N, CA, C and O atoms as a MOPAC input file, in Angstrom:
PM7 MOZYME 1SCF
protein

 N     -0.84900 1    35.94500 1   -16.79700 1
 C     -1.37500 1    34.81200 1   -16.05900 1
 C     -2.85800 1    35.05800 1   -15.77900 1
 O     -3.23300 1    36.11000 1   -15.26200 1
 N     -3.67700 1    34.10000 1   -16.11800 1
 C     -5.11200 1    34.18900 1   -15.83100 1
 C     -5.43000 1    33.29300 1   -14.64700 1
 O     -5.15700 1    32.09300 1   -14.65100 1
 N     -6.00700 1    33.90600 1   -13.65100 1
 C     -6.42300 1    33.15600 1   -12.46700 1
 C     -7.89900 1    32.82700 1   -12.59500 1
 O     -8.60000 1    33.37500 1   -13.44500 1
 N     -8.35100 1    31.94600 1   -11.76100 1
 C     -9.77100 1    31.62800 1   -11.65300 1
 C    -10.35200 1    31.11400 1   -12.96300 1
 O    -11.44100 1    31.53000 1   -13.35800 1
 N     -9.65200 1    30.23000 1   -13.63200 1
 C    -10.17900 1    29.63000 1   -14.85900 1
 C    -10.96500 1    28.37700 1   -14.52700 1
 O    -10.57800 1    27.60500 1   -13.65000 1
 N    -12.06700 1    28.17800 1   -15.22800 1
 C    -12.88300 1    26.99400 1   -15.05100 1
 C    -13.65800 1    26.94900 1   -13.74900 1
 O    -14.01500 1    25.86900 1   -13.27800 1
 N    -13.91700 1    28.07500 1   -13.17500 1
 C    -14.66800 1    28.11600 1   -11.92100 1
 C    -16.15600 1    27.92200 1   -12.19700 1
 O    -16.64500 1    28.33800 1   -13.24700 1
 N    -16.88100 1    27.30000 1   -11.27400 1
 C    -18.29700 1    27.02600 1   -11.53800 1
 C    -19.17400 1    28.27400 1   -11.56400 1
 O    -20.15400 1    28.31600 1   -12.30800 1
 N    -18.84300 1    29.29500 1   -10.76400 1
 C    -19.65700 1    30.51700 1   -10.72500 1
 C    -18.86700 1    31.63000 1   -10.04900 1
 O    -17.93200 1    31.37900 1    -9.28900 1
 N    -19.26700 1    32.86800 1   -10.34200 1
 C    -18.67000 1    34.05600 1    -9.72300 1
 C    -19.81000 1    34.88200 1    -9.14300 1
 O    -20.74500 1    35.25200 1    -9.85300 1
 N    -19.72400 1    35.16800 1    -7.85300 1
 C    -20.75100 1    35.97100 1    -7.19300 1
 C    -20.10900 1    37.21300 1    -6.59400 1
 O    -19.12000 1    37.12600 1    -5.86600 1
 N    -20.67100 1    38.34500 1    -6.90300 1
 C    -20.18200 1    39.61400 1    -6.40800 1
 C    -21.14600 1    40.11900 1    -5.33200 1
 O    -22.35000 1    40.23000 1    -5.56400 1
 N    -20.60600 1    40.41900 1    -4.16700 1
 C    -21.40400 1    40.99600 1    -3.08800 1
 C    -21.42600 1    42.49800 1    -3.32000 1
 O    -20.39100 1    43.15600 1    -3.20600 1
 N    -22.58300 1    43.04500 1    -3.64100 1
 C    -22.67900 1    44.42700 1    -4.10800 1
 C    -22.39200 1    45.45200 1    -3.02200 1
 O    -21.80300 1    46.49300 1    -3.31200 1
 N    -22.78400 1    45.19500 1    -1.79500 1
 C    -22.57200 1    46.15500 1    -0.70800 1
 C    -21.12500 1    46.11400 1    -0.22200 1
 O    -20.47000 1    45.07400 1    -0.29800 1
 N    -20.63300 1    47.23600 1     0.27200 1
 C    -19.27300 1    47.31500 1     0.81700 1
 C    -19.15300 1    46.41100 1     2.04100 1
 O    -20.11900 1    46.20600 1     2.77700 1
 N    -17.95300 1    45.87800 1     2.24400 1
 C    -17.66400 1    44.95700 1     3.34000 1
 C    -16.54100 1    45.54300 1     4.18300 1
 O    -15.61700 1    46.16100 1     3.65600 1
 N    -16.62700 1    45.34600 1     5.48700 1
 C    -15.55800 1    45.73800 1     6.40200 1
 C    -14.34800 1    44.85500 1     6.10500 1
 O    -14.41700 1    43.63800 1     6.27800 1
 N    -13.25200 1    45.44600 1     5.66400 1
 C    -12.09800 1    44.65300 1     5.25000 1
 C    -11.24800 1    44.13600 1     6.40200 1
 O    -10.19400 1    43.54500 1     6.16700 1
 N    -11.67500 1    44.34200 1     7.62400 1
 C    -11.03400 1    43.65200 1     8.74100 1
 C    -11.47200 1    42.19400 1     8.76500 1
 O    -10.83900 1    41.35800 1     9.41000 1
 N    -12.56000 1    41.89300 1     8.05600 1
 C    -13.03200 1    40.50400 1     7.96900 1
 C    -12.05900 1    39.69200 1     7.12700 1
 O    -11.54800 1    40.15400 1     6.10700 1
 N    -11.82400 1    38.48300 1     7.58100 1
 C    -10.96600 1    37.57500 1     6.83500 1
 C    -11.81100 1    36.38200 1     6.39400 1
 O    -13.00700 1    36.52900 1     6.14300 1
 N    -11.20900 1    35.22900 1     6.30000 1
 C    -11.87700 1    34.05900 1     5.73300 1
 C    -13.18300 1    33.71900 1     6.45800 1
 O    -14.22700 1    33.59700 1     5.81700 1
 N    -13.13800 1    33.56500 1     7.77200 1
 C    -14.34600 1    33.16500 1     8.50000 1
 C    -15.45100 1    34.20300 1     8.39000 1
 O    -16.61300 1    33.84600 1     8.19400 1
 N    -15.11200 1    35.47000 1     8.51200 1
 C    -16.11300 1    36.52400 1     8.41300 1
 C    -16.73300 1    36.61500 1     7.03300 1
 O    -17.94200 1    36.80700 1     6.90200 1
 N    -15.89900 1    36.47500 1     5.98800 1
 C    -16.41500 1    36.52500 1     4.61900 1
 C    -17.24200 1    35.27300 1     4.30300 1
 O    -18.26900 1    35.36200 1     3.63000 1
 N    -16.79900 1    34.11000 1     4.78500 1
 C    -17.57500 1    32.88000 1     4.57800 1
 C    -18.94200 1    32.99300 1     5.25200 1
 O    -19.93700 1    32.48600 1     4.73400 1
 N    -18.98800 1    33.65000 1     6.39300 1
 C    -20.25900 1    33.87400 1     7.06400 1
 C    -21.17100 1    34.78300 1     6.23800 1
 O    -22.37700 1    34.54600 1     6.17600 1
 N    -20.61800 1    35.81100 1     5.60900 1
 C    -21.41200 1    36.67800 1     4.72600 1
 C    -21.95800 1    35.87400 1     3.55600 1
 O    -23.11600 1    36.04000 1     3.17200 1
 N    -21.12700 1    34.99900 1     2.98400 1
 C    -21.58100 1    34.16100 1     1.86500 1
 C    -22.75700 1    33.29900 1     2.30900 1
 O    -23.77500 1    33.22700 1     1.62100 1
 N    -22.61400 1    32.64900 1     3.45700 1
 C    -23.63800 1    31.70900 1     3.92700 1
 C    -24.91500 1    32.42100 1     4.38200 1
 O    -26.01100 1    32.06400 1     3.94900 1
 N    -24.77800 1    33.41800 1     5.24500 1
 C    -25.97500 1    34.03800 1     5.82300 1
 C    -26.46900 1    35.24200 1     5.03400 1
 O    -27.67300 1    35.40300 1     4.83900 1
 N    -25.55600 1    36.08300 1     4.58300 1
 C    -25.95700 1    37.29700 1     3.87600 1
 C    -26.31500 1    37.08100 1     2.41700 1
 O    -27.22400 1    37.72400 1     1.89100 1
 N    -25.59600 1    36.17400 1     1.76200 1
 C    -25.83000 1    35.93600 1     0.34300 1
 C    -26.70700 1    34.70900 1     0.10300 1
 O    -27.26500 1    34.54300 1    -0.98200 1
 N    -26.82700 1    33.84800 1     1.12000 1
 C    -27.63500 1    32.64500 1     0.98500 1
 C    -27.03100 1    31.60600 1     0.05900 1
 O    -27.75600 1    30.85200 1    -0.59000 1
 N    -25.69600 1    31.56100 1    -0.00700 1
 C    -24.99700 1    30.62900 1    -0.89300 1
 C    -24.06600 1    29.74500 1    -0.08200 1
 O    -23.79100 1    30.03200 1     1.08300 1
 N    -23.58400 1    28.68200 1    -0.68700 1
 C    -22.64900 1    27.78100 1    -0.01600 1
 C    -21.21800 1    28.23700 1    -0.28100 1
 O    -20.79100 1    28.32000 1    -1.43300 1
 N    -20.48300 1    28.53100 1     0.78200 1
 C    -19.09000 1    28.95700 1     0.62900 1
 C    -18.18100 1    27.79700 1     0.21600 1
 O    -17.01800 1    28.02100 1    -0.11900 1
 N    -18.69000 1    26.56100 1     0.23300 1
 C    -17.89700 1    25.37600 1    -0.09300 1
 C    -18.15100 1    24.86300 1    -1.50700 1
 O    -17.71800 1    23.76200 1    -1.84700 1
 N    -18.83800 1    25.63400 1    -2.32500 1
 C    -19.25600 1    25.16300 1    -3.64700 1
 C    -18.15900 1    25.19200 1    -4.71000 1
 O    -18.32000 1    24.59300 1    -5.77300 1
 N    -17.04900 1    25.87700 1    -4.44200 1
 C    -16.01000 1    26.03800 1    -5.46100 1
 C    -16.17200 1    27.32600 1    -6.25000 1
 O    -15.29700 1    27.68400 1    -7.03800 1
 N    -17.27700 1    28.02300 1    -6.04900 1
 C    -17.47700 1    29.32600 1    -6.69800 1
 C    -16.56800 1    30.36000 1    -6.03100 1
 O    -16.08000 1    30.14300 1    -4.92300 1
 N    -16.34900 1    31.47300 1    -6.70800 1
 C    -15.59200 1    32.56700 1    -6.10500 1
 C    -16.56600 1    33.66000 1    -5.69200 1
 O    -17.56600 1    33.91700 1    -6.36300 1
 N    -16.24800 1    34.29200 1    -4.57400 1
 C    -17.08800 1    35.33600 1    -3.99800 1
 C    -16.24100 1    36.59700 1    -3.90500 1
 O    -15.17600 1    36.60000 1    -3.28800 1
 N    -16.72600 1    37.66700 1    -4.52300 1
 C    -15.95200 1    38.89500 1    -4.65900 1
 C    -16.54600 1    39.97200 1    -3.75400 1
 O    -17.75500 1    40.20200 1    -3.75100 1
 N    -15.66900 1    40.63000 1    -2.98300 1
 C    -16.07000 1    41.66600 1    -2.03600 1
 C    -15.21600 1    42.91600 1    -2.26200 1
 O    -14.06700 1    42.82700 1    -2.69700 1
 N    -15.78800 1    44.06400 1    -1.96400 1
 C    -15.07700 1    45.32700 1    -2.11900 1
 C    -15.24400 1    46.14100 1    -0.84300 1
 O    -16.23900 1    45.98500 1    -0.13400 1
 N    -14.28000 1    47.00900 1    -0.54300 1
 C    -14.39700 1    47.88500 1     0.62100 1
 C    -15.19300 1    49.14100 1     0.26000 1
 O    -15.55000 1    49.33900 1    -0.90200 1
 N    -15.46600 1    49.97700 1     1.24400 1
 C    -16.29700 1    51.16300 1     1.04300 1
 C    -15.67200 1    52.15100 1     0.05300 1
 O    -16.38400 1    52.74600 1    -0.75600 1
 N    -14.35600 1    52.32900 1     0.11000 1
 C    -13.69100 1    53.26300 1    -0.80700 1
 C    -13.52400 1    52.69300 1    -2.22100 1
 O    -13.15900 1    53.41700 1    -3.14700 1
 N    -13.78900 1    51.40700 1    -2.37800 1
 C    -13.69400 1    50.69800 1    -3.64900 1
 C    -12.26500 1    50.69000 1    -4.22400 1
 O    -12.08200 1    50.65100 1    -5.44000 1
 N    -11.26900 1    50.72700 1    -3.34800 1
 C     -9.88800 1    50.62800 1    -3.81000 1
 C     -9.25000 1    49.29000 1    -3.43900 1
 O     -8.09400 1    49.02800 1    -3.77100 1
 N    -10.02200 1    48.44500 1    -2.74400 1
 C     -9.53900 1    47.11600 1    -2.35100 1
 C    -10.59800 1    46.08000 1    -2.68800 1
 O    -11.80000 1    46.33700 1    -2.62600 1
 N    -10.11200 1    44.90700 1    -3.04500 1
 C    -10.99600 1    43.82000 1    -3.44500 1
 C    -10.49300 1    42.53200 1    -2.81000 1
 O     -9.28800 1    42.28100 1    -2.78800 1
 N    -11.40600 1    41.71200 1    -2.29200 1
 C    -11.06300 1    40.38700 1    -1.76700 1
 C    -11.90600 1    39.35100 1    -2.49300 1
 O    -13.07800 1    39.57300 1    -2.79900 1
 N    -11.28000 1    38.21800 1    -2.75700 1
 C    -11.98000 1    37.09400 1    -3.37700 1
 C    -11.78300 1    35.88000 1    -2.48400 1
 O    -10.65600 1    35.50000 1    -2.16400 1
 N    -12.89000 1    35.28200 1    -2.09200 1
 C    -12.88300 1    34.08500 1    -1.25100 1
 C    -13.31200 1    32.89500 1    -2.09500 1
 O    -14.26000 1    32.99100 1    -2.87500 1
 N    -12.61800 1    31.77700 1    -1.94000 1
 C    -13.03800 1    30.55300 1    -2.62200 1
 C    -12.51600 1    29.32400 1    -1.88400 1
 O    -11.52400 1    29.38200 1    -1.15700 1
 N    -13.20900 1    28.22300 1    -2.09300 1
 C    -12.83300 1    26.92200 1    -1.54300 1
 C    -12.10700 1    26.18000 1    -2.64500 1
 O    -12.64400 1    26.02700 1    -3.74200 1
 N    -10.89100 1    25.71300 1    -2.37500 1
 C    -10.10200 1    25.05300 1    -3.42800 1
 C     -9.86500 1    23.56500 1    -3.17900 1
 O     -8.76100 1    23.07700 1    -3.42100 1
 N    -10.84500 1    22.85400 1    -2.71400 1
 C    -10.87100 1    21.41100 1    -2.48700 1
 C    -10.23300 1    20.96200 1    -1.18200 1
 O    -10.59200 1    19.91000 1    -0.65200 1
 N     -9.28200 1    21.74900 1    -0.64600 1
 C     -8.66100 1    21.32700 1     0.60700 1
 C     -8.71800 1    22.41300 1     1.67500 1
 O     -8.27800 1    22.19600 1     2.80400 1
 N     -9.24700 1    23.56100 1     1.33100 1
 C     -9.33900 1    24.65300 1     2.29100 1
 C     -9.73000 1    25.94600 1     1.60400 1
 O     -9.78900 1    26.02100 1     0.37700 1
 N     -9.99300 1    26.95000 1     2.39900 1
 C    -10.33700 1    28.25500 1     1.85400 1
 C     -9.07900 1    28.98900 1     1.41200 1
 O     -7.99900 1    28.81200 1     1.97600 1
 N     -9.24900 1    29.81500 1     0.39100 1
 C     -8.18200 1    30.70300 1    -0.06300 1
 C     -8.76500 1    32.10800 1    -0.14600 1
 O     -9.94200 1    32.29100 1    -0.45500 1
 N     -7.93200 1    33.08200 1     0.13100 1
 C     -8.35600 1    34.47200 1     0.08800 1
 C     -7.37500 1    35.24800 1    -0.77800 1
 O     -6.17200 1    35.26000 1    -0.51600 1
 N     -7.89600 1    35.89000 1    -1.80200 1
 C     -7.09600 1    36.67000 1    -2.75200 1
 C     -7.41600 1    38.13500 1    -2.51400 1
 O     -8.57100 1    38.48000 1    -2.26400 1
 N     -6.40000 1    39.01400 1    -2.58700 1
 C     -6.56100 1    40.41400 1    -2.22100 1
 C     -5.88400 1    41.29800 1    -3.26100 1
 O     -4.77900 1    40.99400 1    -3.71100 1
 N     -6.53900 1    42.38800 1    -3.64500 1
 C     -5.92900 1    43.35300 1    -4.55900 1
 C     -6.22300 1    44.75400 1    -4.05300 1
 O     -7.33900 1    45.06000 1    -3.63500 1
 N     -5.18300 1    45.61300 1    -4.09800 1
 C     -5.31600 1    47.01700 1    -3.71400 1
 C     -4.91800 1    47.87600 1    -4.90000 1
 O     -3.84900 1    47.68400 1    -5.48000 1
 N     -5.77000 1    48.81900 1    -5.26100 1
 C     -5.45300 1    49.76300 1    -6.31700 1
 C     -4.72200 1    50.95800 1    -5.70900 1
 O     -5.05700 1    51.40800 1    -4.61300 1
 N     -3.73900 1    51.45800 1    -6.41500 1
 C     -2.93500 1    52.54900 1    -5.88100 1
 C     -3.55500 1    53.92500 1    -6.11100 1
 O     -3.43700 1    54.79500 1    -5.24900 1
 N     -4.20800 1    54.14400 1    -7.24200 1
 C     -4.70900 1    55.48300 1    -7.53700 1
 C     -6.17700 1    55.53600 1    -7.93100 1
 O     -6.79600 1    56.59700 1    -7.85100 1
 N     -6.73100 1    54.44000 1    -8.34500 1
 C     -8.08200 1    54.47700 1    -8.87500 1
 C     -9.03800 1    53.67400 1    -8.01400 1
 O     -8.67500 1    53.23000 1    -6.92500 1
 N    -10.23600 1    53.49000 1    -8.48900 1
 C    -11.27500 1    52.76400 1    -7.77200 1
 C    -11.82400 1    51.66300 1    -8.66800 1
 O    -11.83300 1    51.78600 1    -9.89300 1
 N    -12.28100 1    50.58500 1    -8.03700 1
 C    -12.99400 1    49.57100 1    -8.80400 1
 C    -14.34700 1    50.13100 1    -9.19100 1
 O    -15.02500 1    50.75600 1    -8.37600 1
 N    -14.73500 1    49.91000 1   -10.42100 1
 C    -16.04800 1    50.34400 1   -10.89900 1
 C    -17.05300 1    49.29100 1   -10.44700 1
 O    -17.34000 1    48.33800 1   -11.17200 1
 N    -17.57600 1    49.47300 1    -9.25600 1
 C    -18.46000 1    48.49200 1    -8.64300 1
 C    -19.87400 1    48.68200 1    -9.16200 1
 O    -20.38900 1    49.79900 1    -9.11500 1
 N    -20.51800 1    47.63900 1    -9.65300 1
 C    -21.88500 1    47.77100 1   -10.19000 1
 C    -22.85700 1    48.30500 1    -9.14900 1
 O    -22.93000 1    47.78500 1    -8.03600 1
 N    -23.59300 1    49.33000 1    -9.50700 1
 C    -24.55600 1    49.93500 1    -8.59300 1
 C    -25.98200 1    49.87200 1    -9.13300 1
 O    -26.93200 1    50.07600 1    -8.37700 1
 N    -26.14500 1    49.60000 1   -10.39400 1
 C    -27.46000 1    49.65500 1   -11.02000 1
 C    -28.35400 1    48.48000 1   -10.65900 1
 O    -29.57900 1    48.58800 1   -10.71700 1
 N    -27.75100 1    47.36000 1   -10.28700 1
 C    -28.53600 1    46.19000 1    -9.93200 1
 C    -29.18400 1    46.39800 1    -8.57700 1
 O    -28.59700 1    47.00700 1    -7.68300 1
 N    -30.38500 1    45.89300 1    -8.43300 1
 C    -31.08700 1    45.98300 1    -7.15800 1
 C    -30.74400 1    44.82500 1    -6.23700 1
 O    -30.97400 1    44.89400 1    -5.03000 1
 N    -30.19500 1    43.76500 1    -6.80600 1
 C    -29.88800 1    42.57200 1    -6.02500 1
 C    -28.65000 1    42.79000 1    -5.15600 1
 O    -27.72600 1    43.50500 1    -5.54700 1
 N    -28.63800 1    42.17300 1    -3.98200 1
 C    -27.47400 1    42.23100 1    -3.10100 1
 C    -26.34600 1    41.35800 1    -3.63500 1
 O    -25.17800 1    41.59100 1    -3.32600 1
 N    -26.69600 1    40.34500 1    -4.44400 1
 C    -25.72600 1    39.42500 1    -5.02600 1
 C    -25.84200 1    39.50500 1    -6.54400 1
 O    -26.94000 1    39.44800 1    -7.09800 1
 N    -24.70600 1    39.63600 1    -7.20300 1
 C    -24.67300 1    39.71000 1    -8.66300 1
 C    -23.84100 1    38.54800 1    -9.16500 1
 O    -22.73000 1    38.32600 1    -8.68300 1
 N    -24.36100 1    37.81100 1   -10.12000 1
 C    -23.58200 1    36.72500 1   -10.71700 1
 C    -22.86800 1    37.26300 1   -11.94900 1
 O    -23.48700 1    37.86900 1   -12.82300 1
 N    -21.56400 1    37.03600 1   -12.00900 1
 C    -20.74100 1    37.47500 1   -13.12900 1
 C    -20.27300 1    36.27400 1   -13.92000 1
 O    -20.21700 1    35.15900 1   -13.40100 1
 N    -19.94100 1    36.50100 1   -15.16100 1
 C    -19.28400 1    35.46000 1   -15.95000 1
 C    -17.79400 1    35.45500 1   -15.58200 1
 O    -17.28500 1    36.40700 1   -14.98900 1
 N    -17.12000 1    34.38500 1   -15.93800 1
 C    -15.68300 1    34.31600 1   -15.69800 1
 C    -14.97100 1    35.45900 1   -16.42400 1
 O    -14.03400 1    36.04400 1   -15.88100 1
 N    -15.40200 1    35.78100 1   -17.63500 1
 C    -14.80600 1    36.88500 1   -18.39600 1
 C    -15.01800 1    38.22000 1   -17.69700 1
 O    -14.09900 1    39.03700 1   -17.64000 1
 N    -16.21000 1    38.45400 1   -17.16500 1
 C    -16.46700 1    39.70100 1   -16.43900 1
 C    -15.58100 1    39.81500 1   -15.20200 1
 O    -15.13300 1    40.91200 1   -14.86500 1
 N    -15.32200 1    38.69800 1   -14.52100 1
 C    -14.40600 1    38.71800 1   -13.38300 1
 C    -13.02500 1    39.15200 1   -13.83200 1
 O    -12.40300 1    39.99000 1   -13.17900 1
 N    -12.52800 1    38.59800 1   -14.93600 1
 C    -11.20400 1    38.96700 1   -15.43400 1
 C    -11.16600 1    40.43600 1   -15.84800 1
 O    -10.15800 1    41.11000 1   -15.63600 1
 N    -12.24700 1    40.93600 1   -16.43200 1
 C    -12.31000 1    42.36200 1   -16.77500 1
 C    -12.23800 1    43.21200 1   -15.51500 1
 O    -11.50300 1    44.19900 1   -15.46900 1
 N    -13.00100 1    42.83000 1   -14.49400 1
 C    -12.99600 1    43.57400 1   -13.23500 1
 C    -11.60000 1    43.59300 1   -12.62000 1
 O    -11.13700 1    44.64500 1   -12.18000 1
 N    -10.92400 1    42.44900 1   -12.58400 1
 C     -9.57600 1    42.36600 1   -12.02000 1
 C     -8.55600 1    43.14100 1   -12.84500 1
 O     -7.54100 1    43.59400 1   -12.31600 1
 N     -8.82400 1    43.29400 1   -14.14000 1
 C     -7.92300 1    44.05900 1   -15.01300 1
 C     -8.22000 1    45.55300 1   -14.96800 1
 O     -7.54000 1    46.34300 1   -15.62300 1
 N     -9.22400 1    45.94000 1   -14.20400 1
 C     -9.51400 1    47.35400 1   -14.05700 1
 C    -10.61500 1    47.88500 1   -14.93300 1
 O    -10.79200 1    49.09800 1   -15.03700 1
 N    -11.35200 1    47.01100 1   -15.56300 1
 C    -12.42500 1    47.47000 1   -16.43700 1
 C    -13.70700 1    47.71800 1   -15.65500 1
 O    -14.03200 1    46.99600 1   -14.71200 1
 N    -14.42100 1    48.74600 1   -16.06700 1
 C    -15.79200 1    48.94300 1   -15.61400 1
 C    -16.60300 1    47.93700 1   -16.41300 1
 O    -16.75800 1    48.09700 1   -17.62400 1
 N    -17.12200 1    46.90600 1   -15.76500 1
 C    -17.79000 1    45.82200 1   -16.49200 1
 C    -19.10000 1    46.25600 1   -17.12200 1
 O    -19.64500 1    45.55300 1   -17.97300 1
 N    -19.61100 1    47.41200 1   -16.71000 1
 C    -20.84300 1    47.90500 1   -17.33800 1
 C    -20.54400 1    48.77000 1   -18.55600 1
 O    -21.39100 1    48.90100 1   -19.44000 1
 N    -19.33500 1    49.37100 1   -18.61600 1
 C    -18.97400 1    50.24500 1   -19.74000 1
 C    -17.73900 1    49.78500 1   -20.49600 1
 O    -17.41800 1    50.34000 1   -21.54700 1
 N    -17.04000 1    48.77700 1   -19.97900 1
 C    -15.80800 1    48.24700 1   -20.57600 1
 C    -14.75300 1    49.32600 1   -20.77600 1
 O    -14.15100 1    49.42600 1   -21.84500 1
 N    -14.53300 1    50.13200 1   -19.74000 1
 C    -13.47400 1    51.13200 1   -19.74600 1
 C    -12.40400 1    50.69900 1   -18.74600 1
 O    -12.72300 1    50.43000 1   -17.58700 1
 N    -11.13200 1    50.62500 1   -19.17400 1
 C    -10.07800 1    50.14400 1   -18.27100 1
 C     -9.50900 1    51.25100 1   -17.39000 1
 O     -9.69400 1    52.43800 1   -17.65700 1
 N     -8.81100 1    50.83400 1   -16.33100 1
 C     -7.99700 1    51.76100 1   -15.54300 1
 C     -6.76000 1    52.09500 1   -16.35300 1
 O     -6.38400 1    51.34400 1   -17.25300 1
 N     -6.12800 1    53.20900 1   -16.04600 1
 C     -4.86400 1    53.52000 1   -16.71100 1
 C     -3.76200 1    52.65600 1   -16.10200 1
 O     -3.81600 1    52.30000 1   -14.92500 1
 N     -2.76700 1    52.32600 1   -16.91300 1
 C     -1.62700 1    51.56000 1   -16.42300 1
 C     -0.72600 1    52.47300 1   -15.61600 1
 O     -0.51000 1    53.62400 1   -15.99700 1
 N     -0.19200 1    51.97200 1   -14.49400 1
 C      0.69900 1    52.73400 1   -13.64800 1
 C      2.09200 1    52.16100 1   -13.72900 1
 O      2.27000 1    50.94400 1   -13.75700 1
 N      3.08300 1    53.03600 1   -13.76600 1
 C      4.48600 1    52.62600 1   -13.80600 1
 C      5.20200 1    53.26500 1   -12.62400 1
 O      5.31400 1    54.49000 1   -12.56600 1
 N      5.69100 1    52.46000 1   -11.67600 1
 C      6.42000 1    52.95800 1   -10.51600 1
 C      7.84700 1    52.41700 1   -10.56900 1
 O      8.10600 1    51.36300 1   -11.15000 1
 N      8.76000 1    53.15300 1    -9.95600 1
 C     10.14600 1    52.72200 1    -9.87100 1
 C     10.42500 1    51.91700 1    -8.59400 1
 O     11.31000 1    51.06100 1    -8.57800 1
 N      9.66400 1    52.19700 1    -7.52100 1
 C      9.85500 1    51.48100 1    -6.25700 1
 C      8.63400 1    51.66300 1    -5.38000 1
 O      7.77800 1    52.50700 1    -5.64200 1
 N      8.57000 1    50.85500 1    -4.33400 1
 C      7.49300 1    50.94900 1    -3.35200 1
 C      7.99400 1    51.86200 1    -2.23100 1
 O      9.11700 1    51.69700 1    -1.75500 1
 N      7.17300 1    52.82000 1    -1.80900 1
 C      7.64200 1    53.74100 1    -0.75400 1
 C      7.49200 1    53.13400 1     0.60700 1
 O      7.83500 1    53.76600 1     1.60600 1

C-alpha cells in the first residue's frame, strides 16, 4: 500500500522535534518555524532526537491527520548535509524514507521478522 500519493509537496523539518507535540504543536512549527501553511495539503515530516520515530502532519480537506512510525532496531537516515531548516522532498523520496532508505545513499533498512509483540 502506498500512502501519500498525489500530494502537492513534502517538507521535512531537519531539526529534531519534541515528540510530546501533537497536531497543534506540530502545526505551530509548520507555521512559525518553517514559514509554511499547515493547511496547504502538503505533508510535513518530523523526526525525534534519537531518529527512531517519525511523525507526518497533513491537512486532508476536513481536518488534520497525524501519521506516526516507530522503528524497532534502526534509525531513520535523516538528512544532515543541507543547511536549510526545511528540506523539500519528492513524493518518491518520501516513500523511500518511509521504507527505510537513506535518501542520500539509497540504502535500505534490514527487514525484521518478529513472532509477537512483547
